[in-house]
N, C-alpha and C positions, 0 to 999 in steps of 0.2 A: 648461519652457517648456508652454506649452496648447496645445498642435497642433490640436486644435478644442470647439469652447464651445457649445451649441446650448440654444433653450430650444425647447418646442412652440410650434406659432403661433397658437395657443388662448392665448398668456400669455406672450406678448410685452407689452409696453410695462406689466408687473405689477412693473417693478424685481428681478425675478427674475435676472434675468445680473448685474444690478448689484452683489445679494447675494452671489450668488456667487466676483464678484470681491474683495468687500471681505473674501472669508472666504479666502480663498486669500494676500491682503496681512496677515490677521492670520496665515496661517501663515508665512505668512514672515518678519516680524516676528520668531514665535516659534523659528523656525529657525534665524534671523542669513542666510537667504538676501537678495539683497539687490536682484533685478531678476526681473521677470516679464517672459515673450515668448512675444508668441500667432501663429501663422499665420493668416495670412491666405486667404479662398478667392482662386479665381484669380476672373482680371478677366472671365472669361464669367458669374461667380455672378450671378444677378437683384439678389439681396440687399448685393450689394459695400461699395457706398455708405452703406447704412444701419449696415451691419457696422464700418462701418471708423467713423464716425458715432460708434456706441456705445464703441467704445474709445478714439477723441478723448475723449470728453464724462468716460470713467473714466479718463482721465491719462493715459494710451499716447502716445509716441511713434512715426513713421511711421518704419521705417529698410529702406522698401522692400512687398518684400513678408512682411516682420514688423512686429510694433510691441513698443516696451518703453515699462515704465511701473518707473522706480527707487522701491525703498518705505522704504528705507534707507540712509545713507551710514556 
């Protein structure tokens, strides 16, 4: 479970977040963990739409206030 994942605003759009997610996927594969879940910010968070789109681009699916990525089967 990733409760929060942030990058400094000046470093956004540099694929840092995607690289962090990729490293988590690698770790999960090494440890034979099959699922990653992330908590989304509340509906009043001004960057919610962008955050949601980031996770969709990185293979997560909606679960309501969380999103999930299956990394192995």
